[in-house]
N, C-alpha and C positions, 0 to 999 in steps of 0.2 A: 504494500499499499504505499502511495506517496505520503511522504511524512506531513505535508501541509494541507491534506485533504482528509476530512473525517470520513470514516468507513461508513458505507450504507447500513451495515448491521448495527452500528452503534447509534446513528442518528441520521436518518434518511434526509430529513430537511436540511440539516446542516451541511451534509455531504453535498447536496444540490447547491447550495449557496457558495460553499468553499469552491467547488468546480467552476461554476460560473465565473467567479472572481479570478481564481487562480490560473484558470486556462485562458484568461483575457478576453472574455467574451463581453462582460459589462460590469458595471460598478454603480454604486450608489452616487446621487448628485447632491448638490447643495439645496435643491428644491425638493422637500419632502415628498416622498411618494413617486418621484421620478427617477429615471436611470440614465446612465451614459452608456451607450453602446459603443464598445471600444473597437479599434480597427479589425481585429481578427473576427470578433462577433458580426460586425458588419459585413465583412467579406463573405461569411457564411450566409447571411441574409440576402445579400446581393445575388448570390447563386440561386437562392430560393425564389427570390423576386423575379429574377430574369427568366428563369424557367417557366414560372407561373404565367408571367407577361407573355411569353411566346405561345403558351397553350391558350390564353384567352384570345390572342390575336388569330390563332389558327381556328378558333371557333367563331370568327367574325366580329370580334369586339375591338373597339378603339378606346384609346386613353383620352381624358380631359382632366380639367381640374376646376374646382368649385371653391368658393370662398371659405376660409376658415371660420368666419363669424356668421351666426344665423340670427336674424331678428327673433325676439322672444315671441312675437306674435304668430310667427311660423309654427312654433311647437305647439301652440294652442289649437291648431286647426284640426289635428288629429287626436282625439281623446286618449285612445290607448297608448299612443306614441308618447305623449307628454307625460302620462301617469308612469310609463315604464322607464323614463329617463330623468325625471324631474329631480330625484335625489342625488343624481350624479353630475349635474351640470355646473360648470364653472361660468361666472357671469361677469361680464364687463359692464361697468357703470359710467365710468369717466373716460375722457380721451386726452387729458393733459395733467402734468405735474408741474409744480412751482417750488421754488425755494422757500422754506419756512422763514417767517419774519424774524424768529429768534436765532436763525443761523444753525439750527439743529440738523438741517439736511433737508431733503425733499418730502413734500407732502402732496396729497391729491388736491387739485384745484377745485374748490366747490362750485365755482362758475362754469366748470367744463363737463358738467353732467349731461350725458345722452339723453336725447328725447325718448328714445326707446333702448332699453338694454340689449346687449347682443350676448349670445351664448356661444361659448367656444365649442365647436361642433363635437358631439358625443357620437354622431353618425349623420349622414347627409341627406337623408331622405327628403326633408322639408325644403331645403334650399334648392335641391336639385329639381323636385317636382314643381316647385314655383318657376323655374327656369323652363322646364319642359313645356309648360303652358304656352310659352311663346314659340317653342320649336316645333310642336305638333298641331297640325291643322287637319291633315287628310290622311287617309290610310296609306297614301303613298309616302308619307313620313315615317311609316312603321315597318319593320321593328326598329327601335332606336336601342342600340347596344353599346352602352358606355361603361367604362371602368375608371376608377380614380386610385392613384396611389397617394397616400396622405398620412397625416398624424391625426390623432383624435385625443379627446380629453374626457375620462370618466373618473370623477373625483373618488379616489380610493384612500381609505384610512389604514387598512390592513394590507400591506403590499408585499410582493414577492418578485424579485427580478425576473423579467420577462413574462412570468405567468399573470401578475396582476400589478399593474402600475397606473398612476393617474394619466400619464400621457404613453401612447404606444403607436407603433407604426402599423399600417395594414393597407389592404386594398379593399376597396368596396365597388361592386358592380351594381348599376342601376339600369334596368331595361324596362322598355314600354312595348306593349304588344296590341295587336287588333283583337285577339280573342283570348278567352280564358284558357283554352287548350294550349295555345301557343306559350303563354306565360307559364303554365305548369310544366311544359316540355322544356322551356328554359331553365327552370328552377331545378329540375331533375339532371339535365345536362351538365350544369355547373357543379352539381353535387358529384357528379361522376369524374369531372375534371379534378376536383380536390381529392377524391379517392384515389384516382390514378397518380396524382403527384405524390401524396402521402406514401403510397405503397411502393411506387416504381423509382421514386427519387430519394425519399427520406427513409426507405425500407421500413416504414411504419404501417403495420396492418390495422385496418379500421373496420368499423361496423357501420354500414349506412342505415339510416332510419329516420323516422320523423318524431318530432318532439310532442309531448302531451300539450294541452291547452295551457296549463299552468306554466310550462317551460317555454311556450311559443314567443317569439320575437314580438315586441311591443308594436302593435299596428299590422301584423301579418295574419293572414288566414291559417297558413301552414308553415312551419319551420322544419326543414330537413337538415340533417346533421351527420358528421363522421365522427365517431367515438373511438378513441384509442385507450390502450392500458398502459400505465407506466409500471416500473419495476416494483414499486411498493404496494401494488394492487389497487391503486386509485385510477379511476377513469379521468380522461382529459378530452374535453370537446375540441376537435382540431379544425373544425370549419363549419359554416352553416349557409344554407341557401333558403331564402324566403319567398314564398308565394304570397304577394301583398294584395291580391285581389284587385278591386277598384278603390280600396280605401284612400289612398293618397291622391289618386286622379280625382276622386269626388272632393276630397278636402281642398285641393287647389284648382278645381275646375278645369282638368285637362280633358279635353273632348276632342273627337276627330269625326270627320265626315267619311262615312263607311262607303264601300263600293255601291251600296244600295241607295246611297244618298241620305241615310239617316245620321243623326247626331249620336254619337256612342261615346261613354266613358272608356279611357284606355285601361288595360290590364298591365300589371306591374310585378317585377321581381327585384329583389336586391340580395346581395351575397358577398361573404367576405371571409378572409383569414388574415391573421395578424402575427406580430413577432412572439406570440404566444407559442407558435410553432417552434421556435427556437428552444423554449423550455421543454416541449415535447421530445425534441431531438436529444437533448441532454438525458432526460430521464428514461427514454425508451431503450437506450444503447449502452451508455457509458458505464465504467466500472470504477473501483477504488483507485486505479492508477490514473485516471483522468478521463478526457473525452474519447468517445468512439464516434467518428463521423462517417457516413456512408460515402463511398467515393464519388458519387455522382455530384453532391454537393459540397465536397471538401475543397476549401481554398487551394490547398496543396494536396494532391493525391500522392505524390512521392517526395520524400527527402532523401538527398544522397549525402553521406557523411563520409569524408575522407579520414583514414587512420593511419599513423597518429597525427599527422599534420600534412598539409598540402605540399606535394613534391611536384617538380615539373612534369614528369611522365604520369604522375597520379592525376594532376590536374587536366592534362590531355584526354585521358581515359574517362574521367568524370564528365567533361564536356561532351565527349562523343556519346556517352550513355544518355545524357541529358537531352541531347539533340535528337537521338533515336526515339526516346519516349515522346519528345514534344511533336515530332512528326505525325505520331498517332494521336495527337490532341490531348495528351496526359499533361496535367499541371505539375511542374517539377520545382522543387526548391533545392538548391545546392548550398549546403552549410559552409559558411566561410569563417566560422568562429574558431579562432586559434589561441582563446584563453582558457577554454574549459576542456576537461577530459571527455572522453567518448562516453563513459557510462553516464555522467551528468547529462550530456546532450541527448542520449537515447531516452533517459528518463523525461526530459523536457519535452521531447517530440511524442513521447506517449501521452503525456499530460494534455497536449493540444490535439491529439487524435488524429495524427496524419496517418491514412490507412497503411501506406507501405514505406518502411525505411530500407535503403540500401547502404551498406557499409563496405568500403573496399580500402585495403591498405597495400603496401608493396608486395607482401607475401601473396595476397589474393591476385594481384596483377600478374605476378610471375606465373601463378597457376591458371590464369585465365578465367577466374571465377570472381564472384562477388556474393557477399551476405544479403539474404533477403529476410525481413522480419515483417510479419503481418500484424497490424494492430488488433483486429478482431479476436484472434486466438492467442497472440504473443509467441507464435510459432517461428523459428528461424532455421534457415537451411542455406546451403552454399549452392550456387547456380551458376552455370557457365555464362561468361560474358556474351558469348556469341548467342545471338537469338533472344537477348534479354528483353528487348522490346515487346515481342510477342508474349513472353512469359509474363511480364508485369501486366500488360493489358488484360490477359486472361485472368490473373490473379485478382486484379481490381474487380472484374466481373463477379468472380467467385465470392469475394468479401462482401459486395453488394447483396448477392443472393443469400449468403449465409446469415447476414444481418436480418434480413426480412424473415428468413425461415425460423431463426432463433427467436425472434420476437413474436412470430405467429404462434409457435408452439407454446411459448410462455403464456399467450394471451388465451389461446385454446384450452389449455389446461386449468385455466381459472374462469371458465364459464361453467356455472354450476346450476343444475336444474333442481328446484326445490318445491315441495307440494305442501309444506307446513310452516307456521311462524317459528317453530323451534329450529327447523332445518335452515330457514331463512337467516335468523340470528346467527346460528353456528357458521353458516358459510361466510357471512360478512366478517364476523370476529376472527375466525380461524384461518380462513383461506383468502379472503379478499377477492378482488376481481369482480367479474359481472355475475350477477345472480338472476337467472332466468325464472320468473315467478308469474302466477296468474294475479291479476289486479281487477278490482271490480269496475274500473273505468271512471270513477269520481275524483275530483280534485280534492275532496275532503279526506278520502283515504290516502291520497298521494301525500298531503300535507301531514297527516297522522304518523305515517311511516317515516318521513323525513324528521319530524320532530323526535321521534323515539329512537331512530337509528342513525341519523345523519346521512342516510342513503336516499338518493334521488332516482327517478326514473330517467335513465340516460336516453333511451329512445325506445321507440316501437319499431323493431327491425322491419326493413322494407320486405315485401313479399312475405310477411309473417304468416305461417300457416294457422288456419282456424282450428282451435283446439278447446273443446269444452272443459272447464274445470271450475275450481272456486277460489276466490281471492284469498291469498295468504294470511291476510290481516282480518278481514271481516268475515269470511266464509260465504260471501254473496256470489252469485253466478259470474263467470267469466268466459270469454270467448277466444282469448288468446293470451299468450305469455308476453311480458316485456322485460327489458333489460334494467336492473337496478344496480347501483354501484355507489360507493363513497367516491366523491370527485374533487378535483382542483377547481 
């Protein structure tokens, strides 16, 4: 175990914080509840962002940008929306400071009060749908498929780096459609995009489902989600896609002339993922030695370390290996540190999760070999320099697959079917993970279970089979199982 990282078995929460900070992903800021994303953490986020952005554009979406500030009156136009976000909003009331008369510093100028307060966006449905009213007149203007990369503010008092902060980065898609069917298809399509990204790029197995009415996004008719499982047995919502119906179109009077010449309200969706995915990445794969990053999103997929120190012939060999790897599109870092010993450097590269480490010294060079270490299993072996490009490319693919299969096996082993309240409690307390149980379909029972166990319904899985049974808590009739878990 890395000496400066608490072990998972000792204190999982502290392990997570230690790892995020010691691996250089993020740190606390001078603003309470906010974080600083450090360069290495931002490099991972950039890889995630760029991949998702490409996937969005491949499905016909384009990027735009809307204001950070939202007039307070906009939030009042959709009742469920304002109720859902009112307690999390940061409010701007003045637009100017001035020097205090006693020379003590700057104060808010009381004469600079805004006529209408502005909300720092917690999400952008209202400002965007107010804009869409001017953009949409006819069925020819539809569908409107827009995404925004931005920061948002949801005032949080109990924070945790990446998982819950007052300000965070995300993307939010906002689309407009002529029919209900098209909007629902869009909602499901973007959920599939998120699931594909999570599984194929983050090596993070997810369960696709729909939220209960209690857990639905404020202002939506239906919220779809992907749910993942962390190594401590807690669930984490990794992405959501919302079918908004015509709620926001009616609130902001967004209508269009149909092909038949009638005036109709637009159908809407919104969907988003955030830097919370960084927390999922850390907790799903990493160990007591540090980060484990899937190769597809690692800033450096390979690091090459010369031993014991750079020599002219060694430099040439290392540069040739790096060139061979880079021609295959592999992201390579060459270690140039001549101050620290190899063992220290190996530990540091393990801590930041570089998937493959290559070490080569004069004896390796003479033998025509190079030492290859993989981060996921920490296995090492000597490999011929000739053909090293193909070997490493195949190894990166193998590591990517292994991380997904390992996480999937962990998740699948922790999905427990129960039929009684005693089994339910036992599964939560002793095993963790997802508990598949019957529920009577009422919000009252959902709240009761949450109050008694801190477990929530994470989702009703898509294509959930109909199955007659009785609710584990009330004994009332139930037609399907849902997935409960304690969650982040």
